Every structure is written in structure tokens, then in C-alpha cells.
Backbone and ligand atoms as CSV (ligand in chain L), in Angstrom:
chain,resi,resn,atom,element,x,y,z
A,1,MET,N,N,-21.260,50.419,-55.057
A,1,MET,CA,C,-20.088,51.169,-54.596
A,1,MET,C,C,-19.584,52.077,-55.711
A,2,ALA,N,N,-19.180,53.251,-55.352
A,2,ALA,CA,C,-18.696,54.200,-56.345
A,2,ALA,C,C,-17.414,53.677,-57.006
A,3,ARG,N,N,-17.340,53.899,-58.314
A,3,ARG,CA,C,-16.193,53.391,-59.061
A,3,ARG,C,C,-15.370,54.577,-59.540
A,4,ILE,N,N,-14.034,54.455,-59.376
A,4,ILE,CA,C,-13.151,55.531,-59.830
A,4,ILE,C,C,-13.103,55.506,-61.357
A,5,LYS,N,N,-13.207,56.674,-61.977
A,5,LYS,CA,C,-13.160,56.742,-63.437
A,5,LYS,C,C,-11.786,56.307,-63.952
A,6,ASP,N,N,-11.779,55.627,-65.115
A,6,ASP,CA,C,-10.534,55.168,-65.715
A,6,ASP,C,C,-9.565,56.330,-65.959
A,7,THR,N,N,-10.122,57.467,-66.354
A,7,THR,CA,C,-9.274,58.629,-66.630
A,7,THR,C,C,-8.542,59.066,-65.358
A,8,SER,N,N,-9.219,58.940,-64.206
A,8,SER,CA,C,-8.596,59.298,-62.934
A,8,SER,C,C,-7.487,58.314,-62.577
A,9,VAL,N,N,-7.735,57.024,-62.845
A,9,VAL,CA,C,-6.711,55.999,-62.578
A,9,VAL,C,C,-5.469,56.293,-63.410
A,10,GLU,N,N,-5.690,56.639,-64.703
A,10,GLU,CA,C,-4.565,56.966,-65.585
A,10,GLU,C,C,-3.814,58.204,-65.081
A,11,MET,N,N,-4.579,59.174,-64.591
A,11,MET,CA,C,-3.981,60.408,-64.076
A,11,MET,C,C,-3.093,60.105,-62.876
A,12,VAL,N,N,-3.573,59.238,-61.994
A,12,VAL,CA,C,-2.788,58.850,-60.808
A,12,VAL,C,C,-1.495,58.163,-61.235
A,13,LYS,N,N,-1.617,57.236,-62.205
A,13,LYS,CA,C,-0.422,56.514,-62.684
A,13,LYS,C,C,0.598,57.483,-63.283
A,14,ALA,N,N,0.086,58.465,-64.044
A,14,ALA,CA,C,0.973,59.408,-64.724
A,14,ALA,C,C,1.639,60.371,-63.738
A,15,THR,N,N,0.930,60.704,-62.663
A,15,THR,CA,C,1.428,61.701,-61.716
A,15,THR,C,C,2.359,61.103,-60.658
A,16,THR,N,N,2.147,59.830,-60.349
A,16,THR,CA,C,2.931,59.189,-59.293
A,16,THR,C,C,4.414,59.116,-59.652
A,17,ASP,N,N,5.235,59.564,-58.724
A,17,ASP,CA,C,6.675,59.427,-58.887
A,17,ASP,C,C,7.128,58.310,-57.955
A,18,ILE,N,N,7.500,57.180,-58.534
A,18,ILE,CA,C,7.776,55.989,-57.733
A,18,ILE,C,C,8.998,56.163,-56.818
A,19,VAL,N,N,9.975,56.980,-57.257
A,19,VAL,CA,C,11.155,57.202,-56.408
A,19,VAL,C,C,10.758,57.964,-55.145
A,20,THR,N,N,9.991,59.040,-55.317
A,20,THR,CA,C,9.489,59.812,-54.179
A,20,THR,C,C,8.663,58.917,-53.260
A,21,LEU,N,N,7.820,58.102,-53.874
A,21,LEU,CA,C,6.959,57.201,-53.110
A,21,LEU,C,C,7.786,56.246,-52.249
A,22,VAL,N,N,8.737,55.557,-52.877
A,22,VAL,CA,C,9.521,54.529,-52.179
A,22,VAL,C,C,10.453,55.145,-51.134
A,23,GLU,N,N,10.967,56.358,-51.419
A,23,GLU,CA,C,11.903,56.998,-50.495
A,23,GLU,C,C,11.285,57.306,-49.137
A,24,ALA,N,N,9.962,57.298,-49.067
A,24,ALA,CA,C,9.302,57.493,-47.767
A,24,ALA,C,C,9.461,56.241,-46.894
A,25,TYR,N,N,9.871,55.132,-47.510
A,25,TYR,CA,C,9.988,53.861,-46.775
A,25,TYR,C,C,11.430,53.384,-46.629
A,26,THR,N,N,12.282,53.774,-47.596
A,26,THR,CA,C,13.684,53.353,-47.521
A,26,THR,C,C,14.557,54.351,-48.277
A,27,ARG,N,N,15.793,54.517,-47.798
A,27,ARG,CA,C,16.690,55.457,-48.460
A,27,ARG,C,C,17.199,54.860,-49.776
A,28,LEU,N,N,17.116,55.656,-50.849
A,28,LEU,CA,C,17.547,55.166,-52.159
A,28,LEU,C,C,18.795,55.920,-52.627
A,29,ARG,N,N,19.633,55.219,-53.370
A,29,ARG,CA,C,20.850,55.813,-53.932
A,29,ARG,C,C,20.815,55.599,-55.443
A,30,LYS,N,N,21.117,56.692,-56.201
A,30,LYS,CA,C,21.066,56.580,-57.661
A,30,LYS,C,C,22.212,55.715,-58.156
A,31,SER,N,N,21.905,54.847,-59.066
A,31,SER,CA,C,22.928,53.973,-59.637
A,31,SER,C,C,22.609,53.787,-61.115
A,32,GLY,N,N,23.252,54.607,-61.951
A,32,GLY,CA,C,22.929,54.605,-63.384
A,32,GLY,C,C,21.525,55.135,-63.581
A,33,SER,N,N,20.707,54.387,-64.290
A,33,SER,CA,C,19.333,54.837,-64.526
A,33,SER,C,C,18.386,54.295,-63.448
A,34,ARG,N,N,18.953,53.568,-62.467
A,34,ARG,CA,C,18.140,52.973,-61.417
A,34,ARG,C,C,18.441,53.606,-60.063
A,35,TYR,N,N,17.634,53.243,-59.092
A,35,TYR,CA,C,17.870,53.629,-57.701
A,35,TYR,C,C,17.907,52.348,-56.881
A,36,VAL,N,N,18.867,52.252,-55.980
A,36,VAL,CA,C,18.968,51.035,-55.167
A,36,VAL,C,C,18.936,51.397,-53.684
A,37,GLY,N,N,18.512,50.422,-52.888
A,37,GLY,CA,C,18.452,50.652,-51.446
A,37,GLY,C,C,18.107,49.369,-50.716
A,38,LEU,N,N,18.013,49.491,-49.388
A,38,LEU,CA,C,17.625,48.335,-48.585
A,38,LEU,C,C,16.137,48.077,-48.804
A,39,CYS,N,N,15.787,46.812,-48.939
A,39,CYS,CA,C,14.404,46.434,-49.250
A,39,CYS,C,C,13.452,46.784,-48.101
A,40,PRO,N,N,12.355,47.473,-48.412
A,40,PRO,CA,C,11.365,47.777,-47.359
A,40,PRO,C,C,10.436,46.603,-47.055
A,41,PHE,N,N,10.650,45.482,-47.760
A,41,PHE,CA,C,9.774,44.322,-47.537
A,41,PHE,C,C,10.438,43.209,-46.736
A,42,HIS,N,N,11.769,43.223,-46.660
A,42,HIS,CA,C,12.432,42.219,-45.819
A,42,HIS,C,C,13.693,42.825,-45.199
A,43,GLN,N,N,14.141,42.181,-44.131
A,43,GLN,CA,C,15.336,42.663,-43.421
A,43,GLN,C,C,16.577,42.283,-44.217
A,44,GLU,N,N,17.436,43.286,-44.481
A,44,GLU,CA,C,18.709,42.970,-45.158
A,44,GLU,C,C,19.756,44.026,-44.818
A,45,LYS,N,N,21.032,43.632,-44.970
A,45,LYS,CA,C,22.135,44.545,-44.632
A,45,LYS,C,C,22.791,45.128,-45.875
A,46,THR,N,N,22.693,44.388,-47.000
A,46,THR,CA,C,23.197,44.928,-48.268
A,46,THR,C,C,22.043,45.054,-49.253
A,47,PRO,N,N,21.992,46.181,-49.975
A,47,PRO,CA,C,20.844,46.471,-50.841
A,47,PRO,C,C,20.662,45.466,-51.984
A,48,SER,N,N,19.461,44.915,-52.057
A,48,SER,CA,C,19.115,44.086,-53.222
A,48,SER,C,C,17.806,44.568,-53.827
A,49,PHE,N,N,17.420,45.780,-53.396
A,49,PHE,CA,C,16.157,46.361,-53.837
A,49,PHE,C,C,16.441,47.487,-54.826
A,50,GLY,N,N,15.709,47.511,-55.936
A,50,GLY,CA,C,15.940,48.537,-56.933
A,50,GLY,C,C,14.661,49.122,-57.495
A,51,VAL,N,N,14.730,50.418,-57.845
A,51,VAL,CA,C,13.598,51.088,-58.495
A,51,VAL,C,C,14.048,51.562,-59.867
A,52,THR,N,N,13.217,51.310,-60.883
A,52,THR,CA,C,13.508,51.785,-62.238
A,52,THR,C,C,12.463,52.833,-62.603
A,53,PRO,N,N,12.799,54.125,-62.406
A,53,PRO,CA,C,11.798,55.185,-62.619
A,53,PRO,C,C,11.269,55.242,-64.049
A,54,ASP,N,N,12.120,54.930,-65.038
A,54,ASP,CA,C,11.676,54.963,-66.439
A,54,ASP,C,C,10.488,54.029,-66.672
A,55,ARG,N,N,10.521,52.904,-65.992
A,55,ARG,CA,C,9.433,51.931,-66.146
A,55,ARG,C,C,8.390,52.055,-65.036
A,56,GLY,N,N,8.713,52.828,-64.000
A,56,GLY,CA,C,7.784,52.982,-62.879
A,56,GLY,C,C,7.642,51.710,-62.061
A,57,THR,N,N,8.739,50.929,-61.994
A,57,THR,CA,C,8.658,49.644,-61.296
A,57,THR,C,C,9.695,49.519,-60.185
A,58,PHE,N,N,9.458,48.546,-59.287
A,58,PHE,CA,C,10.451,48.197,-58.259
A,58,PHE,C,C,10.644,46.688,-58.270
A,59,LYS,N,N,11.799,46.257,-57.786
A,59,LYS,CA,C,12.072,44.815,-57.744
A,59,LYS,C,C,13.096,44.529,-56.646
A,60,CYS,N,N,12.840,43.487,-55.866
A,60,CYS,CA,C,13.811,43.056,-54.875
A,60,CYS,C,C,14.331,41.676,-55.264
A,61,PHE,N,N,15.647,41.557,-55.378
A,61,PHE,CA,C,16.218,40.256,-55.757
A,61,PHE,C,C,16.442,39.387,-54.524
A,62,GLY,N,N,16.202,39.952,-53.346
A,62,GLY,CA,C,16.327,39.174,-52.117
A,62,GLY,C,C,15.068,38.392,-51.806
A,63,CYS,N,N,13.919,39.107,-51.744
A,63,CYS,CA,C,12.673,38.433,-51.360
A,63,CYS,C,C,11.721,38.249,-52.541
A,64,GLY,N,N,12.047,38.869,-53.688
A,64,GLY,CA,C,11.247,38.635,-54.882
A,64,GLY,C,C,10.077,39.590,-55.060
A,65,GLU,N,N,9.871,40.502,-54.089
A,65,GLU,CA,C,8.765,41.459,-54.242
A,65,GLU,C,C,9.041,42.349,-55.451
A,66,GLY,N,N,7.987,42.707,-56.174
A,66,GLY,CA,C,8.166,43.573,-57.325
A,66,GLY,C,C,6.831,44.052,-57.848
A,67,GLY,N,N,6.869,45.075,-58.699
A,67,GLY,CA,C,5.628,45.584,-59.278
A,67,GLY,C,C,5.739,47.063,-59.572
A,68,ASP,N,N,4.585,47.720,-59.643
A,68,ASP,CA,C,4.585,49.157,-59.891
A,68,ASP,C,C,4.189,49.908,-58.609
A,69,ALA,N,N,3.958,51.208,-58.749
A,69,ALA,CA,C,3.639,52.029,-57.579
A,69,ALA,C,C,2.371,51.549,-56.873
A,70,ILE,N,N,1.401,51.105,-57.670
A,70,ILE,CA,C,0.132,50.643,-57.086
A,70,ILE,C,C,0.360,49.373,-56.261
A,71,THR,N,N,1.131,48.435,-56.833
A,71,THR,CA,C,1.472,47.203,-56.103
A,71,THR,C,C,2.195,47.545,-54.807
A,72,PHE,N,N,3.121,48.508,-54.898
A,72,PHE,CA,C,3.920,48.904,-53.739
A,72,PHE,C,C,3.013,49.385,-52.600
A,73,VAL,N,N,2.051,50.266,-52.931
A,73,VAL,CA,C,1.136,50.801,-51.915
A,73,VAL,C,C,0.221,49.701,-51.379
A,74,GLU,N,N,-0.264,48.843,-52.283
A,74,GLU,CA,C,-1.127,47.724,-51.852
A,74,GLU,C,C,-0.427,46.901,-50.782
A,75,LYS,N,N,0.852,46.597,-51.016
A,75,LYS,CA,C,1.604,45.739,-50.092
A,75,LYS,C,C,2.015,46.477,-48.821
A,76,LYS,N,N,2.506,47.714,-48.965
A,76,LYS,CA,C,3.003,48.435,-47.787
A,76,LYS,C,C,1.881,48.974,-46.914
A,77,GLU,N,N,0.793,49.407,-47.533
A,77,GLU,CA,C,-0.301,50.007,-46.768
A,77,GLU,C,C,-1.461,49.038,-46.554
A,78,ASN,N,N,-1.297,47.832,-47.067
A,78,ASN,CA,C,-2.301,46.783,-46.898
A,78,ASN,C,C,-3.703,47.231,-47.341
A,79,VAL,N,N,-3.751,47.724,-48.590
A,79,VAL,CA,C,-5.035,48.162,-49.163
A,79,VAL,C,C,-5.242,47.447,-50.493
A,80,ASP,N,N,-6.486,47.486,-51.014
A,80,ASP,CA,C,-6.745,46.893,-52.323
A,80,ASP,C,C,-6.453,47.926,-53.420
A,81,PHE,N,N,-6.777,47.553,-54.671
A,81,PHE,CA,C,-6.457,48.426,-55.798
A,81,PHE,C,C,-7.061,49.826,-55.640
A,82,VAL,N,N,-8.363,49.853,-55.319
A,82,VAL,CA,C,-9.049,51.141,-55.163
A,82,VAL,C,C,-8.414,51.949,-54.023
A,83,GLY,N,N,-8.127,51.251,-52.926
A,83,GLY,CA,C,-7.488,51.905,-51.785
A,83,GLY,C,C,-6.142,52.497,-52.163
A,84,ALA,N,N,-5.385,51.757,-52.999
A,84,ALA,CA,C,-4.059,52.221,-53.414
A,84,ALA,C,C,-4.173,53.456,-54.307
A,85,ILE,N,N,-5.158,53.442,-55.217
A,85,ILE,CA,C,-5.363,54.596,-56.103
A,85,ILE,C,C,-5.725,55.829,-55.270
A,86,GLU,N,N,-6.619,55.642,-54.296
A,86,GLU,CA,C,-7.029,56.766,-53.445
A,86,GLU,C,C,-5.857,57.261,-52.603
A,87,TRP,N,N,-5.068,56.336,-52.110
A,87,TRP,CA,C,-3.897,56.683,-51.290
A,87,TRP,C,C,-2.910,57.509,-52.114
A,88,LEU,N,N,-2.618,57.044,-53.354
A,88,LEU,CA,C,-1.677,57.736,-54.238
A,88,LEU,C,C,-2.219,59.097,-54.677
A,89,ALA,N,N,-3.524,59.157,-54.939
A,89,ALA,CA,C,-4.152,60.416,-55.345
A,89,ALA,C,C,-3.978,61.458,-54.247
A,90,ASP,N,N,-4.152,61.012,-53.002
A,90,ASP,CA,C,-3.994,61.907,-51.862
A,90,ASP,C,C,-2.534,62.348,-51.727
A,91,ARG,N,N,-1.628,61.387,-51.895
A,91,ARG,CA,C,-0.189,61.639,-51.724
A,91,ARG,C,C,0.344,62.588,-52.789
A,92,PHE,N,N,-0.129,62.432,-54.054
A,92,PHE,CA,C,0.412,63.222,-55.159
A,92,PHE,C,C,-0.560,64.284,-55.667
A,93,GLY,N,N,-1.593,64.553,-54.885
A,93,GLY,CA,C,-2.501,65.659,-55.176
A,93,GLY,C,C,-3.313,65.528,-56.450
A,94,VAL,N,N,-3.831,64.324,-56.716
A,94,VAL,CA,C,-4.708,64.133,-57.881
A,94,VAL,C,C,-6.158,64.136,-57.406
A,95,GLN,N,N,-6.988,64.934,-58.099
A,95,GLN,CA,C,-8.412,64.983,-57.775
A,95,GLN,C,C,-9.118,63.825,-58.470
A,96,LEU,N,N,-9.642,62.894,-57.699
A,96,LEU,CA,C,-10.299,61.719,-58.305
A,96,LEU,C,C,-11.734,62.028,-58.706
A,97,GLU,N,N,-12.143,61.437,-59.843
A,97,GLU,CA,C,-13.542,61.520,-60.253
A,97,GLU,C,C,-14.142,60.124,-60.195
A,98,TYR,N,N,-15.374,60.037,-59.766
A,98,TYR,CA,C,-16.052,58.749,-59.637
A,98,TYR,C,C,-17.193,58.634,-60.634
A,99,GLU,N,N,-17.447,57.381,-61.070
A,99,GLU,CA,C,-18.589,57.133,-61.953
A,99,GLU,C,C,-19.865,57.444,-61.178
A,100,GLU,N,N,-20.826,57.980,-61.908
A,100,GLU,CA,C,-22.111,58.293,-61.289
A,100,GLU,C,C,-22.877,57.005,-60.985
A,101,THR,N,N,-23.335,56.868,-59.761
A,101,THR,CA,C,-24.331,55.827,-59.483
A,101,THR,C,C,-25.522,56.564,-58.875
A,102,SER,N,N,-26.504,56.814,-59.723
A,102,SER,CA,C,-27.638,57.636,-59.311
A,102,SER,C,C,-28.597,56.856,-58.415
A,103,PRO,N,N,-29.384,57.565,-57.599
A,103,PRO,CA,C,-30.410,56.903,-56.777
A,103,PRO,C,C,-31.377,56.102,-57.644
A,104,GLU,N,N,-31.606,56.599,-58.882
A,104,GLU,CA,C,-32.515,55.898,-59.801
A,104,GLU,C,C,-31.969,54.514,-60.149
A,105,GLN,N,N,-30.653,54.432,-60.445
A,105,GLN,CA,C,-30.031,53.145,-60.775
A,105,GLN,C,C,-30.090,52.197,-59.583
A,106,ASP,N,N,-29.821,52.733,-58.375
A,106,ASP,CA,C,-29.899,51.920,-57.158
A,106,ASP,C,C,-31.308,51.372,-56.969
A,107,ARG,N,N,-32.307,52.244,-57.231
A,107,ARG,CA,C,-33.701,51.860,-57.030
A,107,ARG,C,C,-34.067,50.710,-57.995
A,108,LEU,N,N,-33.640,50.841,-59.265
A,108,LEU,CA,C,-33.951,49.810,-60.258
A,108,LEU,C,C,-33.289,48.485,-59.900
A,109,ARG,N,N,-32.050,48.570,-59.394
A,109,ARG,CA,C,-31.323,47.346,-59.043
A,109,ARG,C,C,-32.031,46.630,-57.893
A,110,LYS,N,N,-32.432,47.406,-56.879
A,110,LYS,CA,C,-33.129,46.814,-55.728
A,110,LYS,C,C,-34.465,46.211,-56.160
A,111,ARG,N,N,-35.153,46.890,-57.072
A,111,ARG,CA,C,-36.450,46.414,-57.560
A,111,ARG,C,C,-36.280,45.081,-58.288
A,112,ARG,N,N,-35.200,44.987,-59.094
A,112,ARG,CA,C,-34.913,43.772,-59.839
A,112,ARG,C,C,-34.632,42.616,-58.866
A,113,GLU,N,N,-33.849,42.904,-57.823
A,113,GLU,CA,C,-33.539,41.868,-56.829
A,113,GLU,C,C,-34.800,41.380,-56.138
A,114,ARG,N,N,-35.693,42.320,-55.774
A,114,ARG,CA,C,-36.960,41.944,-55.109
A,114,ARG,C,C,-37.818,41.105,-56.039
A,115,LEU,N,N,-37.829,41.482,-57.342
A,115,LEU,CA,C,-38.637,40.748,-58.317
A,115,LEU,C,C,-38.164,39.299,-58.428
A,116,PHE,N,N,-36.841,39.098,-58.463
A,116,PHE,CA,C,-36.303,37.740,-58.550
A,116,PHE,C,C,-36.693,36.927,-57.320
A,117,GLN,N,N,-36.638,37.546,-56.148
A,117,GLN,CA,C,-37.030,36.854,-54.911
A,117,GLN,C,C,-38.502,36.461,-54.979
A,118,LEU,N,N,-39.303,37.414,-55.467
A,118,LEU,CA,C,-40.742,37.176,-55.572
A,118,LEU,C,C,-41.029,36.023,-56.534
A,119,LEU,N,N,-40.342,36.032,-57.689
A,119,LEU,CA,C,-40.550,34.988,-58.684
A,119,LEU,C,C,-40.181,33.623,-58.128
A,120,ASP,N,N,-39.097,33.595,-57.361
A,120,ASP,CA,C,-38.660,32.334,-56.793
A,120,ASP,C,C,-39.702,31.804,-55.816
A,121,ARG,N,N,-40.239,32.699,-54.984
A,121,ARG,CA,C,-41.260,32.292,-54.008
A,121,ARG,C,C,-42.531,31.854,-54.710
A,122,ALA,N,N,-42.873,32.590,-55.794
A,122,ALA,CA,C,-44.079,32.242,-56.551
A,122,ALA,C,C,-43.925,30.866,-57.191
A,123,ALA,N,N,-42.752,30.609,-57.761
A,123,ALA,CA,C,-42.509,29.315,-58.409
A,123,ALA,C,C,-42.625,28.191,-57.387
A,124,THR,N,N,-42.048,28.412,-56.212
A,124,THR,CA,C,-42.122,27.399,-55.146
A,124,THR,C,C,-43.567,27.156,-54.741
A,125,PHE,N,N,-44.313,28.257,-54.614
A,125,PHE,CA,C,-45.720,28.155,-54.216
A,125,PHE,C,C,-46.523,27.352,-55.231
A,126,TYR,N,N,-46.398,27.723,-56.526
A,126,TYR,CA,C,-47.197,27.061,-57.552
A,126,TYR,C,C,-46.787,25.610,-57.731
A,127,GLU,N,N,-45.501,25.381,-57.575
A,127,GLU,CA,C,-44.998,24.011,-57.700
A,127,GLU,C,C,-45.657,23.128,-56.643
A,128,ARG,N,N,-45.626,23.604,-55.394
A,128,ARG,CA,C,-46.241,22.840,-54.304
A,128,ARG,C,C,-47.742,22.685,-54.529
A,129,TYR,N,N,-48.344,23.794,-54.993
A,129,TYR,CA,C,-49.793,23.804,-55.211
A,129,TYR,C,C,-50.174,22.724,-56.212
A,130,LEU,N,N,-49.423,22.684,-57.327
A,130,LEU,CA,C,-49.741,21.714,-58.372
A,130,LEU,C,C,-49.499,20.278,-57.921
A,131,TRP,N,N,-48.466,20.083,-57.131
A,131,TRP,CA,C,-48.095,18.722,-56.759
A,131,TRP,C,C,-48.851,18.207,-55.542
A,132,GLU,N,N,-49.391,19.136,-54.733
A,132,GLU,CA,C,-49.998,18.697,-53.484
A,132,GLU,C,C,-51.503,18.924,-53.404
A,133,SER,N,N,-52.029,19.858,-54.233
A,133,SER,CA,C,-53.455,20.171,-54.118
A,133,SER,C,C,-54.305,19.205,-54.951
A,134,THR,N,N,-55.575,19.150,-54.601
A,134,THR,CA,C,-56.525,18.340,-55.364
A,134,THR,C,C,-56.689,18.928,-56.762
A,135,ALA,N,N,-56.728,20.272,-56.817
A,135,ALA,CA,C,-56.927,20.944,-58.099
A,135,ALA,C,C,-55.821,20.621,-59.084
A,136,GLY,N,N,-54.643,20.340,-58.568
A,136,GLY,CA,C,-53.513,20.079,-59.452
A,136,GLY,C,C,-53.451,18.643,-59.955
A,137,GLU,N,N,-54.333,17.795,-59.432
A,137,GLU,CA,C,-54.258,16.373,-59.747
A,137,GLU,C,C,-54.342,16.040,-61.242
A,138,PRO,N,N,-55.341,16.644,-61.981
A,138,PRO,CA,C,-55.428,16.323,-63.419
A,138,PRO,C,C,-54.132,16.641,-64.153
A,139,VAL,N,N,-53.525,17.742,-63.778
A,139,VAL,CA,C,-52.271,18.140,-64.443
A,139,VAL,C,C,-51.200,17.088,-64.179
A,140,ARG,N,N,-51.118,16.681,-62.905
A,140,ARG,CA,C,-50.090,15.707,-62.532
A,140,ARG,C,C,-50.275,14.400,-63.292
A,141,VAL,N,N,-51.539,13.954,-63.385
A,141,VAL,CA,C,-51.809,12.659,-64.012
A,141,VAL,C,C,-51.698,12.744,-65.533
A,142,ASP,N,N,-52.420,13.745,-66.118
A,142,ASP,CA,C,-52.501,13.817,-67.577
A,142,ASP,C,C,-51.167,14.128,-68.246
A,143,ARG,N,N,-50.467,15.069,-67.676
A,143,ARG,CA,C,-49.294,15.552,-68.399
A,143,ARG,C,C,-48.003,14.919,-67.908
A,144,ALA,N,N,-48.036,14.417,-66.704
A,144,ALA,CA,C,-46.854,13.781,-66.130
A,144,ALA,C,C,-45.591,14.608,-66.368
A,145,VAL,N,N,-45.694,15.874,-65.997
A,145,VAL,CA,C,-44.548,16.775,-66.202
A,145,VAL,C,C,-43.493,16.491,-65.137
A,146,PRO,N,N,-42.252,16.303,-65.556
A,146,PRO,CA,C,-41.203,16.109,-64.545
A,146,PRO,C,C,-41.094,17.350,-63.651
A,147,PRO,N,N,-40.899,17.171,-62.356
A,147,PRO,CA,C,-40.886,18.301,-61.415
A,147,PRO,C,C,-39.970,19.438,-61.835
A,148,ARG,N,N,-38.768,19.094,-62.273
A,148,ARG,CA,C,-37.812,20.152,-62.596
A,148,ARG,C,C,-38.321,21.005,-63.751
A,149,ARG,N,N,-38.865,20.328,-64.773
A,149,ARG,CA,C,-39.339,21.041,-65.934
A,149,ARG,C,C,-40.573,21.883,-65.569
A,150,LEU,N,N,-41.408,21.321,-64.724
A,150,LEU,CA,C,-42.596,22.037,-64.294
A,150,LEU,C,C,-42.207,23.339,-63.615
A,151,ARG,N,N,-41.193,23.246,-62.772
A,151,ARG,CA,C,-40.737,24.426,-62.042
A,151,ARG,C,C,-40.263,25.505,-63.010
A,152,THR,N,N,-39.533,25.070,-64.030
A,152,THR,CA,C,-39.036,26.018,-65.024
A,152,THR,C,C,-40.184,26.677,-65.773
A,153,CYS,N,N,-41.159,25.844,-66.179
A,153,CYS,CA,C,-42.325,26.368,-66.905
A,153,CYS,C,C,-43.065,27.394,-66.057
A,154,LEU,N,N,-43.258,27.032,-64.800
A,154,LEU,CA,C,-44.010,27.919,-63.917
A,154,LEU,C,C,-43.273,29.223,-63.686
A,155,ALA,N,N,-41.966,29.127,-63.515
A,155,ALA,CA,C,-41.175,30.344,-63.302
A,155,ALA,C,C,-41.303,31.248,-64.516
A,156,ALA,N,N,-41.219,30.650,-65.699
A,156,ALA,CA,C,-41.333,31.423,-66.936
A,156,ALA,C,C,-42.718,32.056,-67.051
A,157,ARG,N,N,-43.749,31.283,-66.718
A,157,ARG,CA,C,-45.107,31.816,-66.790
A,157,ARG,C,C,-45.313,32.918,-65.771
A,158,SER,N,N,-44.753,32.727,-64.584
A,158,SER,CA,C,-44.880,33.745,-63.552
A,158,SER,C,C,-44.301,35.070,-64.023
A,159,VAL,N,N,-43.168,34.993,-64.708
A,159,VAL,CA,C,-42.535,36.218,-65.213
A,159,VAL,C,C,-43.506,36.949,-66.119
A,160,VAL,N,N,-44.096,36.206,-67.053
A,160,VAL,CA,C,-45.027,36.815,-68.006
A,160,VAL,C,C,-46.237,37.390,-67.280
A,161,GLU,N,N,-46.843,36.569,-66.433
A,161,GLU,CA,C,-48.077,36.981,-65.782
A,161,GLU,C,C,-47.868,38.134,-64.794
A,162,VAL,N,N,-46.894,37.954,-63.912
A,162,VAL,CA,C,-46.653,38.992,-62.913
A,162,VAL,C,C,-46.175,40.267,-63.579
A,163,GLY,N,N,-45.303,40.069,-64.587
A,163,GLY,CA,C,-44.765,41.216,-65.311
A,163,GLY,C,C,-45.869,42.030,-65.951
A,164,ALA,N,N,-46.903,41.360,-66.450
A,164,ALA,CA,C,-48.007,42.058,-67.109
A,164,ALA,C,C,-49.082,42.481,-66.100
A,165,GLY,N,N,-48.831,42.211,-64.840
A,165,GLY,CA,C,-49.783,42.588,-63.804
A,165,GLY,C,C,-51.042,41.735,-63.843
A,166,ARG,N,N,-50.906,40.497,-64.351
A,166,ARG,CA,C,-52.072,39.646,-64.441
A,166,ARG,C,C,-51.852,38.338,-63.660
A,167,ALA,N,N,-51.346,38.476,-62.450
A,167,ALA,CA,C,-51.085,37.304,-61.617
A,167,ALA,C,C,-52.376,36.528,-61.366
A,168,ASP,N,N,-53.493,37.263,-61.322
A,168,ASP,CA,C,-54.789,36.628,-61.082
A,168,ASP,C,C,-55.103,35.581,-62.151
A,169,ALA,N,N,-54.712,35.878,-63.385
A,169,ALA,CA,C,-54.980,34.970,-64.495
A,169,ALA,C,C,-54.300,33.627,-64.255
A,170,LEU,N,N,-53.087,33.694,-63.714
A,170,LEU,CA,C,-52.347,32.465,-63.451
A,170,LEU,C,C,-53.015,31.680,-62.341
A,171,VAL,N,N,-53.457,32.407,-61.315
A,171,VAL,CA,C,-54.147,31.759,-60.188
A,171,VAL,C,C,-55.415,31.073,-60.698
A,172,ASP,N,N,-56.177,31.791,-61.548
A,172,ASP,CA,C,-57.412,31.220,-62.115
A,172,ASP,C,C,-57.101,29.989,-62.952
A,173,ALA,N,N,-56.067,30.091,-63.764
A,173,ALA,CA,C,-55.700,28.984,-64.638
A,173,ALA,C,C,-55.381,27.748,-63.809
A,174,LEU,N,N,-54.652,27.984,-62.718
A,174,LEU,CA,C,-54.290,26.866,-61.848
A,174,LEU,C,C,-55.526,26.289,-61.169
A,175,ALA,N,N,-56.431,27.171,-60.782
A,175,ALA,CA,C,-57.643,26.721,-60.093
A,175,ALA,C,C,-58.500,25.846,-61.018
A,176,ARG,N,N,-58.472,26.174,-62.325
A,176,ARG,CA,C,-59.281,25.423,-63.282
A,176,ARG,C,C,-58.595,24.139,-63.732
A,177,ALA,N,N,-57.313,24.059,-63.525
A,177,ALA,CA,C,-56.556,22.924,-64.024
A,177,ALA,C,C,-57.023,21.602,-63.386
L,1,ZN,ZN,ZN,13.089,42.262,-50.357
């Protein structure tokens, strides 16, 4: 998923005017360095909700809701952090920039996931082969490797062999065992 650049998040925080933001939900009245009004989060008849623009925060002493502009949007618009940043960027006209996730990076990630799946299947296969086949009998008897450790060894060997494109060598080794 595309990630918003930190610089864009900072830009949104710097550009957002919390009084303008909150006034879209409830009428505010200036009181000293603060703004007060009826809480947009709970029903009330006398104002216990306040915004402190200097700090960019809001607080309700009635229901306890509080936070910054991002928290406010998260709660009122029912979105997560990224959603709130995008919402605020749209509201206050900030152009967001996203981190690059190239098709090449996606391709490598998918390849890595497939490789892990393959290794797991290979380990399961060799484990069963060693424990159930006739060819695996000498190994089972002579070395008496505990199953868990054997699985780990095989997984590690599979990585080396498959990684080097020499899976056949492992198959041969097992056949000779
Ligand atoms: Zn409240």
C-alpha cells in the first residue's frame, strides 16, 4: 500500500487550522486564548468543549474526548490515521506525496513469499521422505536425528541447494542416503 511521505504529514499538520476544522461541526466562541462550544461528541446544553489553537488541540470535560486535529477527524469521520491525513489534505488544500513502491519492489516481495512457500513444501516433502521411505532408513537408524531438528536442517539445506539452483544434488544425496 502506498505510504504518505513524512514531509506531507508534517505539511498537513502545519496547514490545518483546528478552529476552522471544528467549527464545521459545532459553533465556537472565543474565550481568552481558547475557543469554547457545545461538544460535537456528546449531547450537552452548556459548553464543556474547548479548542486551544496555540497547541492545536481540543478537549471535552464532559465526555473526555480530546486530541489534535487528526484525532478529531479520525473520530468524527470514522477513518484511520492515513484516512484522516488525506481528509485534512483535501480540506486544507495540501498536495500529498506518496513513497514510491515500484513494480520491481512488488515483484521481489512476491518472489520472496513464493520462495518461502516453496521451501516449506520442500522441507515437508523431504522430512516425510526421510522418515517414511526405505532409502531414508539408514539415516533414521544411524543418526537418530530428532524430527524437529531434522526439519530445521533440511530447510536450511533446501535454502542452499535451491538457492544455488542445485536442487537435484539434494535429491541425489537423499537417494544415496
Ligand atoms: Zn463531549
